[in-house]
N, C-alpha and C positions, 0 to 999 in steps of 0.2 A: 667562470664556470665554478659552481658548488657541487663538490663530491658528497654523495651520501656514504655516510658512515654506518656500518652495520650496527643495529641495536644489540646490546649486550643482553645476552640471554642468561637467565640464573639458572644454575644448575639445579635439577630437582631429582629427588631420590624418591624412587618408588617404594612405599612402605608396606606394600599390600603382601607382598611375599613374605616379609620379615614378621609381619603378624600371624601369618599362617604358619610360620616354623615357631613362633612364639606360644601359639595355641597347642600345637602338636607336643611341644616339650611339657607344656603344663600339663596336658591330658595323660602323657607318658608318665610323670612324677605322681599324679593323682592315682592312677591305676597300681602303679608298683610299690607305694608306699605302704607299709604295715604300721596300722595304729594300735598301739598297745594300751589295754586298760591298766591305769595305775589306780591304786586305792587311795583313799584320802588318809588311811592309817598308815603310819611309818613302820614297816615290818622288815627287820632283818632277818633274812632266810639262812638257814644254816647250809654249809657247803658240803658237798659230797662230789667226789671225783669220779664215782661211777654210776652215775644217776643216769635214767632213761628219759629222753625227750618226748613228750606226747603233744599231740594236737588234738583238739575236739572242734566238732561242729559248732556248738554252742556252750561255752564254758560257764558253769556255775562256780564262783570264785567266792569261798569264805575266807576271810582275813582275821587272824587273831594278832592283837598286838601285844607288847610285853606287858602292858598295864591291864590287860584282860578285855581289853574292847573288841567287840566284834562287829564286822561288815559283811552283809551277803549280797554280792553285786552291787556294792556302792552305798547300800542301805544300811543304816546303825541298827542292830537288832541285840536284843538279850537272850538268854537261854530259852525263855518259853516262847517267845517270838520265832526264835530260829527253828524249834521243834515243831511249831505250827505250821510254818512256812515250808518246812522239808517234807513234813509229813504229807502236805496237800500236794506237792510237787515230785515226790519220789519218782515216779513212774516217767516223768518228763526228764528229770536229772540223768537217772540211768540211760534212757533212751538216746540222749544228747551227747553222751561221753562222759558222764559223771560229774563229779564234785572236786574242784581243787582246792585242797586246804593249805593256805599259806600262813603258818605259824610262825610267829618271832622266835629267834633261836634261845633269847633269854627268858621265854615263857616256860615255867617248870613242867616238867614231863607229866607229873599227874593231871595237870589242867588239860594239856593236850589230849590225853587218853579219856579223859571224861568228856571231852567235846567229840572224840571219835566214837565212843560208845554213845553218845545222844544221836550222832548221824546215823548209827547203823540202827538204832533204835526206832528210826522213822521209816526204815525199809530201803534205804539207799545202800547198794553194793558197791558200786564203781566210784572208788575215793582215791584221789591222787595226792600225794604230799609234795608240795612244791619246794625246790632247793636251789641253792645258786651253785655256779660253778665255782672252784676254788680260785680265789685271786679277784672276785668280783667285789 
């Protein structure tokens, strides 16, 4: 008499619940991650120990590099183009939280002040100077 041997069943792993957990984690990290806009220009911000932290709804960011190049929201501009763009968008810039000026710490003070004067001349009144915390 021949006995039947039970067939070997391969263990199976149900991955459906693991995929659900993976998608939940992915969604959590996508929702909680903050994306920071960095400019193409290398700008070393001056350090300030007693600066205020500000957040805006829509930031207009003007970067001034040490060699005098300027970018407004990632677009390279010169003085004339900057004046025209800001004059057309002055109401929107002030309503959205203002303009963030990121000037390199090696840029001469007179150059920064001339840009500030140009900005004020376009009608923008809300200007924030970006700084770095000491040690950064």
